[in-house]
Steps between C-alpha positions, in 0.01 A plus 500: 500500500268639235174307476520210257879480506681177576852464635679178409804406706727217388720367780814320378695278739880533481730257325681223685782605734730323744281609794191357334669169420610467864163613647694768685361821651736717303533718194715409202496601133383242246760238418629452145223257409239733642632794301492297178142390559391853585662636185326229296167595658529874438310493171208326670436774754149644472455854379529747788498874550727502804738252661604471862737280696550414862833632636670160542792384288288204389223719362716780362726245331201325348351828381830587332523158334144546374604832347267704718547865588341441840455748783606365839207487744603455866137416586538178300791368707503139616374380839737618774615188688716688748779295656427202275637687202794321342401163642323208336160374610660165594756673721240701685270201527769288661593770749154632587232258375229645726562851368475381140184301575342805664601721209343265247176463694438851636491788249539748788826338621848639437742287704784628280440855619405626155169541322188288558314344213202723576722807477636384163150447362391842627803674348466336160121541503538873559733527199259305279196700600686827449583392144133424437413856599795670330736276297777761475453794740841642407431495125454840329167392351247227570497201262257549212372141530506201728831485685729200463775465760772239543697432817784258573451387859595216734270195525390612849374826353308314229342281767412799718346672197272204436397471865403868502344519156281193541422549869652164589571389857856599585621139559422431132823689430698183574300294251572722200796392288676759283760366258790709362420714196126447515253779443188554711247758382258696716241734354335758721177685449194609697657430836603142428781293352482208258775244445654348192701210641876487459649371177861456387650760272583342165865409477552489878457125548817301573 
């Protein structure tokens, strides 16, 4: 990135869905209430030059309800939980409590056969740092000022972003709560990231 520039990335968590209500490792579009709250929050979105969304139904549905013309970014996909996908945390915990305990305590563990927490943080960190260097490499011309980006992503991606950006110990991931339709802002410059803590989008509260 050109010296003196700042890239600001606002991460928006998706609206409530059936999978979220059930604490299920699954993807589902926002439910009717979630769509209404997202639509009500659309006017409160911060100014942005470009918008992105993770490829899930939850994120794409939220982006649509927010009125965003968002490019789908496969790099921003949710944590891959392998064979646990489609099941609830309670179901897995009852069947394989030791696997769940190991997963929650060891960021290098992937008892589900999918992606480790460390791999998620590395993947999301690489996307963030690439945006700090070049906010829109596919754009025909570089932004004429500080770049402002917005991305609708799963709570796990928001958590991984914070762990990477702030250099937090990986287990901190599990102590970060990300509520539906909250915005978390990271600003990157001079090889570092700063955080503006998450806040609800106006109109999104139940």
